[in-house]
Structure formats: structure tokens, C-alpha cells
NUZA-321798 format. One record per residue (C-alpha): residue in one letter; x, y, z. Coordinates in steps of 0.05 Angstrom, whole numbers, padded with zeros to 5 digits, always signed. Each point is the difference from the previous one (the first is absolute). Example, Ala and Ser with C-alpha at 12.3 -4.5 7.8 and 13.67 -1.06 7.14 Angstrom:
! residues 2
A+00246-00090+00156/S+00027+00069-00013/
! end
This chain:
! residues 518
M+00001-00002+00007/S+00020+00077-00011/S-00006+00066+00035/K+00020+00074-00004/M+00028+00034+00054/T+00028+00070+00013/V+00054+00029+00042/K+00004+00067+00014/K+00051+00052+00041/E-00042+00058+00028/A+00029+00069+00008/I-00009-00002+00077/M-00004-00058+00038/A+00022-00012+00077/R+00061-00039+00018/F-00001-00074+00017/G+00033-00019+00064/G+00014-00076-00023/M-00012-00066+00018/G+00028-00045+00049/F-00010-00050+00059/H-00012+00001+00074/N+00063-00022+00023/S-00025-00040+00072/E+00072-00028-00004/A+00040+00062+00021/N-00010-00012+00070/V+00025-00076-00006/W+00050+00005-00057/R+00063-00019+00045/E-00032-00067+00012/M+00021-00007-00081/D+00057-00041-00014/D+00044+00028-00055/V-00029-00040-00060/Q-00068+00022+00020/F+00012+00070+00003/N+00053+00008-00059/Q-00030-00050-00042/Y-00064+00016+00004/V-00034+00054+00042/G+00059+00059-00019/K+00008-00027-00068/V-00074+00003-00014/Y-00011+00060+00030/R+00055+00035-00036/E-00021-00026-00069/L-00070+00024+00008/S+00026+00068+00037/P-00074+00016+00030/G-00017+00074+00013/F-00039-00007+00051/S-00005-00046+00069/R-00038-00006+00061/M+00030-00031+00063/W-00019-00004+00074/G+00046+00051+00034/G-00003+00063+00047/F-00028-00039+00058/P+00008+00047+00063/E+00035-00059+00038/W+00048-00017-00059/T+00063-00011+00033/K+00077+00023-00029/E+00018-00066-00015/E-00064-00014-00041/M+00013+00070-00038/D+00066-00017-00014/A-00024-00078-00032/F-00051+00043-00038/A+00039+00053-00024/E+00054-00054-00026/Y-00059-00032-00037/C-00017+00064-00038/E+00070+00016-00014/K+00001-00065-00037/M-00069-00004-00033/Q-00047+00069-00008/C+00067+00055+00000/K+00032-00035-00054/V-00060+00010-00048/G-00027+00065+00022/A-00064-00022+00028/T-00043+00037+00048/I-00014-00030+00068/Y-00071-00003+00035/L+00003-00021+00069/T-00057-00025+00037/G+00005-00006+00075/H-00045-00016+00058/C-00012+00018+00073/V-00046-00013+00055/R-00054+00041+00023/Y+00019+00065+00035/E-00056+00046+00039/T+00045+00053+00031/D+00027+00061-00033/E+00062-00018+00033/E-00001-00072-00032/L-00010+00030-00072/T+00050+00047-00001/A+00051-00049+00032/Y-00026-00050-00054/A+00007+00058-00055/S+00071+00014+00019/N+00016-00073+00006/V-00016-00009-00074/A+00032+00063-00019/D+00067-00014+00036/R-00001-00070-00036/L-00012+00030-00071/E+00054+00055+00007/Y+00050-00060+00012/L-00015-00032-00052/I+00002+00060-00044/Y+00055+00044+00018/E+00044-00048+00047/K-00005-00064-00049/G-00012+00041-00064/L-00070-00027-00022/S-00020+00060-00041/N-00054-00042-00033/V-00042-00009+00057/K-00054+00050-00020/I-00063-00029+00020/Y-00031-00024+00077/C-00065-00029+00020/M-00014-00010+00073/S-00032-00065-00010/N-00010-00060-00051/E-00072+00002-00022/L-00029+00040+00050/S+00023-00047+00055/L+00008+00013+00070/D-00031-00047+00054/D-00021-00046-00057/W+00004-00009-00070/G-00044+00066-00035/D-00027+00018+00057/L+00021+00078-00003/A-00056+00003-00062/F-00050+00000+00047/E+00038+00053+00044/M+00031+00049-00059/A+00000+00054+00056/T+00055-00039+00043/F+00039-00011-00065/K-00003+00069-00020/K+00024+00018+00078/Y+00065-00044-00007/H+00010+00025-00073/T-00009+00074+00029/Y+00054-00007+00055/L+00047-00031-00058/Y-00010+00058-00046/N+00014+00050+00056/E+00062-00039+00025/F+00032-00010-00072/A-00017+00083-00019/H+00032+00022+00063/R+00066-00044-00019/H-00011+00020-00073/L+00007-00071-00009/P-00011-00017-00078/V-00044-00060+00010/Y-00070+00006-00035/L-00059-00026+00039/L-00050-00056-00029/A-00068-00004+00014/T-00043-00051+00005/D+00029-00064-00022/A-00068-00036+00003/S-00010-00074-00027/P-00038-00013-00037/M-00021+00043-00059/E-00072+00006+00035/R+00033+00032+00057/W+00033+00056-00050/E-00059+00037+00023/T+00042+00018+00065/V+00031+00049-00050/E-00060+00032-00011/W-00006+00010+00079/A+00068+00027+00008/I-00005+00053-00060/A-00072+00016+00034/N+00032+00003+00072/G+00056+00055-00014/M+00064-00051-00009/V+00020+00021-00074/P+00047+00052+00035/I+00033-00052+00041/S+00004-00057-00054/N+00045+00015-00062/V-00018-00062-00031/F-00061-00054+00012/G+00002-00080-00008/G-00037-00062+00005/H+00002-00077-00015/H-00037-00055-00032/Y+00002-00077-00012/V-00042-00034-00051/N-00041-00045+00045/D-00066+00002-00039/F+00024-00013-00073/E+00034-00064-00030/A+00062+00011-00045/E-00042-00010-00057/D-00048+00052+00013/L-00009+00050-00053/D-00030+00060+00037/F+00042+00010+00055/Y+00044+00048-00040/K-00056+00049-00012/I-00026-00001+00071/F+00073+00004+00034/K+00012+00059-00055/R-00062+00037+00018/H+00013-00007+00075/C+00072+00028-00007/S-00025+00053-00047/D-00060+00023+00049/V+00058+00012+00058/V+00048+00027-00042/N-00054+00052-00035/M-00028+00014+00074/L+00075+00019+00017/K+00020+00043-00066/P-00035+00069+00027/Y+00044-00004+00064/E+00068-00017-00040/R+00011-00058+00034/R+00024-00069-00032/F-00031-00075+00017/I+00050-00052+00013/L-00015-00076-00002/G+00035-00029+00064/E-00015-00069-00008/F-00034-00044-00059/G-00004-00074-00006/L-00051-00055-00020/A-00038-00046+00042/Q+00021-00023+00068/A-00006-00071+00011/F-00031+00008+00072/K-00053+00044-00038/Q-00018-00052-00035/G-00014-00053+00048/Q+00067-00031+00013/N+00015+00038+00064/N+00043-00053+00037/I+00032-00063-00022/N+00033-00041+00051/G+00000+00057+00054/V+00031+00047-00050/K-00030+00065-00020/M-00006+00004-00075/D+00019+00070-00015/V+00012-00014-00069/C-00014+00024-00077/D-00055-00054-00023/A+00034+00008-00062/F+00067-00031+00020/Y-00036-00064+00025/N-00057-00022-00045/G+00035-00005-00066/K-00015+00077-00026/E+00065+00033+00006/S+00017+00005-00067/Y-00063+00023-00020/S-00019+00045+00058/A+00061+00048-00025/L-00045+00023-00052/Q-00050+00027+00051/I+00053+00030+00051/C+00033+00032-00066/E-00068+00029-00017/M-00020+00026+00066/A+00069+00037-00002/L-00022+00029-00069/A-00069+00023+00021/A+00036+00038+00063/V+00047+00034-00049/N-00058+00016-00050/A-00039+00024+00055/G+00061+00054+00024/V+00024-00035+00063/Y+00065+00028+00019/A+00040-00058+00019/M-00010-00079+00025/A+00034-00059+00034/L-00023-00065-00010/W+00001-00042+00064/T+00050-00031+00002/F+00074-00008-00023/V+00015-00054+00038/D-00025-00053+00040/V-00005+00005+00083/P+00042-00060+00022/N-00035-00070+00021/P-00029+00007+00065/R+00046-00022+00050/D+00001-00010+00086/L-00068+00029+00017/Q-00019+00031-00061/Y-00068-00031-00043/R-00006+00046-00056/L+00024-00022-00074/N+00007+00066-00039/K+00014-00011-00072/W-00010+00058-00046/G+00072+00016-00028/L+00020+00005-00070/L+00060-00036+00024/R-00007-00068+00047/W+00022-00008+00069/D-00013-00068+00009/D+00056-00032+00036/T+00052+00001-00051/D-00038+00018-00059/Y+00005+00072-00017/G-00022-00007-00068/A-00048+00041-00045/R-00072-00007-00001/D-00035+00011-00075/W-00018+00068+00020/L+00069+00029-00011/Y+00003-00010-00073/A-00069+00043-00005/Y-00007+00046+00054/G+00078+00010+00001/L+00002+00028-00072/L-00059+00053+00027/V+00050+00017+00056/R+00059+00005-00043/Y-00022+00043-00058/F-00061+00037+00038/R+00058+00046+00031/K-00010+00050+00056/N-00003+00074-00036/S-00026-00025-00064/K-00076+00023-00021/P-00050-00043-00016/L-00027-00004-00066/T-00074+00004-00027/I-00016-00068-00035/S-00068-00014-00030/S-00025-00070-00038/E-00059-00021-00031/D+00011-00066+00040/Y-00026-00016+00070/L+00037-00059+00014/L+00065+00037-00023/R+00031+00033+00067/S+00055+00047-00010/G+00047+00056+00032/G+00057+00041-00021/V+00047+00049+00025/V+00045+00049-00036/N+00073+00026+00035/D+00025+00068-00014/D+00056-00024-00056/G-00064-00018-00044/S+00014-00078+00011/F-00073-00029+00023/S-00025-00070+00022/V-00071-00039-00018/A-00022-00050+00029/I-00066-00043-00025/V-00033-00056+00038/N-00036-00042-00045/R-00055-00037+00038/H-00033-00032-00067/K+00006-00070-00003/E+00040+00007-00070/P+00051+00044-00031/V-00017+00064-00024/E+00033+00044-00050/I-00001+00079+00022/D+00021+00055-00046/I+00023+00054+00046/S-00002+00072-00013/L+00051+00046+00035/E-00024+00080+00011/N+00054+00045+00023/L+00052-00057+00001/K+00059-00016-00038/S+00051-00050-00003/D+00057-00005-00047/K+00019-00074+00023/A-00037-00064+00008/L-00039-00021+00053/R+00013-00056+00040/R-00048-00042+00020/Y-00007-00052+00065/L-00042-00047+00003/Y-00038-00031+00064/D-00042-00063-00025/S-00042-00032+00059/A+00007-00067-00040/N+00073+00007-00010/V+00032+00036+00059/P+00063+00018-00018/R+00032-00021+00070/S+00073+00004+00018/K+00039-00045+00052/F+00034+00066+00016/A-00060+00042-00001/D+00028+00045-00056/L-00051+00044-00030/Q-00014-00032-00077/D+00035+00038-00058/Y-00041+00029-00057/D-00026-00048-00051/K-00007+00044-00062/L+00019+00069-00024/I-00062+00041-00030/A+00008+00051-00056/C-00040+00065+00016/A-00032+00016-00075/G-00006+00077+00011/N-00050+00012+00051/S-00023-00077+00005/V+00017-00063+00026/H-00025-00069-00009/V+00009-00055+00052/T-00027-00066+00016/V-00021-00018+00073/P-00012-00074+00008/A-00060-00030+00037/S-00002+00016+00079/S+00067+00033-00002/I+00032+00067+00013/V+00038+00033-00045/L+00053+00066+00020/L+00022+00041-00064/T+00055+00053+00018/T+00056+00048-00026/D+00023+00014+00070/Y+00068-00036-00012/T+00068+00017-00033/D+00040-00057-00047/H+00059-00009+00042/K+00049-00055+00013/P+00023+00005+00073/A+00070+00004+00013/A+00041-00064+00014/I+00008-00032+00067/T+00070-00007+00015/G+00043-00027+00051/I-00041-00068+00001/C+00038-00049+00048/A-00021-00069+00020/E+00022-00038+00058/D-00026-00055+00047/G-00065+00007-00030/T-00002+00075+00003/V-00011+00049-00052/T+00023+00071+00007/W+00008+00056-00044/E+00005+00085-00005/A-00063+00035+00012/S-00033+00037-00067/T+00018+00075+00010/E-00066+00019-00051/A-00055+00040+00022/E-00048-00042-00024/H+00021-00071+00022/R-00050-00033+00038/Y+00027-00076+00018/Y+00044-00055-00026/R-00015-00067-00038/V+00044-00049+00010/Y+00020-00061-00052/K+00039-00062+00005/G+00021-00039-00058/D+00051-00064-00021/S+00047+00049-00035/A+00032+00060+00006/D-00034+00029-00064/F-00070-00026+00013/V-00062+00047-00019/P-00040+00024+00057/T-00073-00017-00007/K-00059-00004+00048/E+00014-00082+00001/N+00072+00012+00028/Q-00021+00048+00048/V+00011-00014+00070/A-00014+00059+00044/S-00027+00077-00003/T+00024+00046+00061/I+00022+00071+00015/A+00051-00031+00038/T+00076+00000-00031/S+00011-00077+00017/F-00039-00058-00003/T+00013-00069+00030/D-00020-00061-00046/P-00038-00051+00034/D+00015-00044-00054/A+00081-00027+00019/A+00011-00026-00076/P+00055+00043-00030/G-00018+00048-00054/F+00015+00069-00034/Y-00040+00062+00027/K-00018+00058-00038/V-00041+00063+00032/E-00041+00052-00042/S-00031+00066+00027/V-00077+00016-00013/D-00025+00066-00003/A-00049+00043+00016/W-00044-00017-00069/G+00027-00071+00005/N+00056-00001-00042/H+00057-00053+00012/
! end
């Protein structure tokens, strides 16, 4: 079948703040071994280079040791890629002015320590509670005056110290509770709230549902438009699909199943279509930034713990650190829908083609298309106010043939598509996602030097190129072997690799840059 699509660059568009993750692993990352962090967590993060990150932090009782560990994590992750950091704290119920003043002061002390002493200048946003929770989950949704009171004490303390951190309201979940934003506007919270936000998990729509996109886009548009007269932006602080415990699997053998249902019901590969169209709906509605829950699993329960929390793009299941299928779909959006880009306006005559795009200041642009048809679609794309003097790289996520990598490497582009004047023709396979981009430089990274192998450990000199992201390590039977996916043995951000295979061989190392060149 065939279809048409128009992609337009508007004269004036607000900036996009980027896609990313809730990085719940930030407070337990020191439990990771070098293999997990260097070859998976740090490697994937730098490859994707998210523009936005939400984390637990800014607790009034945070210790110096905990903050130092947190800051070290951010230096290796968010600071390396320039991601905006949004912190969400928690606290107990305070009643007196003295208690609330001390609370606000304690939070400000800790944020000042992170920003000024530890150098985390990308900490930009703070909210006092997660999902309006105080004594119990979501209870502040029914006592918004209490939320406003805490928020006001924080605002006054931050203003007194000239602390460069925006306060966010209301962080409500699910989208039906985004009505709390309306309450905040009506009750004078706009002057003390620089940004607003909320969460949503898709508990009422299966991955195959074809109506959720328009429903979610409408909810996002409603809250975005509500805030426009006040010049405030809306952030999707957490989003995800159905939770297993909401689907009747609350407890298995005494373990609470706080997990993504799609990871356990056989729909992991197909559900990537829904998570990506959710992200595209938010972009098209004008949402400023968004964070998928989560980047890495929470470790398995131990000691007295009983909760299994498995939502990560990357697994943490004992020594299984590999990627879930969503990496090869949502990961493409994270990499190419960059922070400080501008959303494109896209129109299509086909309801089952969900699309979104962004243009960068250098004129490069990226367009993602989700095909919900059960057959391929030939699409003629018209470009308005967009120019390209080079071919578009096509990246493909096919839910029936996921381009998985043992090393959690993003897939390479599979085609170069010429731009004939102001039009592009592309084929999008059934139940798949195609990303088209001119956001690249055809560049061969400099050769890695100083490669030395001794007693099963390979070392090399670090790349000095600004666009370097990580290394790929290969092993062959002769000195002149050609590096391929078949003889790749690792991907890592470290400058060393210990080979678990004791068999002798020859090693080569390549640098992979920001555009996937190697």
C-alpha cells in the first residue's frame, strides 16, 4: 500500500528538551562490577547521549557519602553527554514553620553541595515528592494545599540563596490526575513553579491498541495548552507501559511483581511500537522533555526485600546485563531527537502511521515513523522549508526481526535514501519503526593505537576525538583479520578489556563516534 506525508519546518517553534530515562540506578551504581558499568550501562548511555535525566535526589537527609557517590555517577554519565538533570526528593510530614523552614534549608544545602562543590551544574529541576506522595502513594493529590505549602517553603529558600534550580509541580500520575496542574494554576502556583510535569503508564490499553496514540496526545496537548498562556513548559517525568501487578499478577511466590508486563508476556518486541508512539505523541503535543521508566533494572531482591522491579532498557538480573528490545527502537529516538532541537510539523493522510521529527540548528533533521499496519507502506514524503545536500540514513526497527546486539550496540543504518528535490520515498515494513536522518557526518574515526595484549587483558590508548563515544573490541586468528560483527568480543567505554576466553588470538579495537561511524 502507499501513502503520503508532509514534513514542515515552522518559522517559530519552541525548543525540545530531549528524551531520556529515569536513572534509578544512580543511587546503587557502586554495586555494579566493571563489566556491567563499562560494557553496558556507561557504554549504552554515552552511545545514546540522552538530553534529559530524572533521578531520585535532593533528599533533606542525604549524607555527604551518598551525595559523593551520586555525583561520581553523574560525572560518568549525565555530565559526559550534557543531559539536564531533574531531581525528585521525598520527605515526611512536617507541621510547624520551624520544621518546614529546616526542611527547605536542608534540601537547598544539598543541592548547593552538588552544584557548587561537586560541579553538577546541569541539575536544573527539583520536585519535593514523587507522584504527589507523602504518607502514601499519591495522597497529596487530595490535599494540594499541603503540596503548595512545601513547594512555597522551597521556593522562598531557593530564591533567598539565588539557587539556579527550577521547581516543578505537580508530578502527578496517571494522566487523569494531571488536573492537579489546573488546581496549581488556579491557586497561585505559577509564580513559584518554573515548570510543570506528570507521569503516565499505559495500564488500560494493550500493545496492539490503535486508539491510545490519539488519546494520549490529546491529554498531553490539553495540559501543554493550559500552560502556554503562563509561558510554562510540561515535562513527562515518567512514562511506560502496563505494570504486571496492575494486570492481576501482584505477587508470585511472595515477591511483588513491580515489572513491565510486556517483558514477561511475550510482547516485548511488539510493545516497542507503543512506547515509541507514546513518545512521539508527547513530542507532537508540545511536551518539553520526557524520561522513560527506567534505564537499568533495580537489582534482584535480597535480604528482607520482596519487590522485583524490572523496567530497564538494560537488564540487571544477576549477571545478565544485556539490552531489552526497546533499546533498538526508543534508543534511536533518544539519540536523534536531541536536546535543543525544534519539533517538526508532520501531517499524514494515514491514521496508522504515527510520526514525529526534529530539526537542529545546523539544518540537519530526523523523522521517525511508526507503521501500525500489518503490511508494508510505501510513503512519499514532501519536505517544506527543509534542505538536504546529502542522503538520509535509514535505521530500521522491525518488531518481527529485532536487530539485537549481544553487546547492546545500536543497529547500523541499513540504507541511504536520496532526497530528490524536496521529496523522499521510503518503504516502512509492517509493524516497524523507521528513522530517517541527515544528522550525521560521514567520518572515519582515527585508528586506535597502543593496542597490547598480555595474559588475556587487552589495553590501548584512549581516543582523543571529541565525538568519540565508545570502543569495539575484536578477536581474530591472524594479525590481518578483518573486524566484523561475528568476531566482535566486547563494547566498552574503558581502555582495557579482559577476555573471558583464554584461547590465544589477535585483537583489534575501533572507536565508535556520535554518529555510529567506526
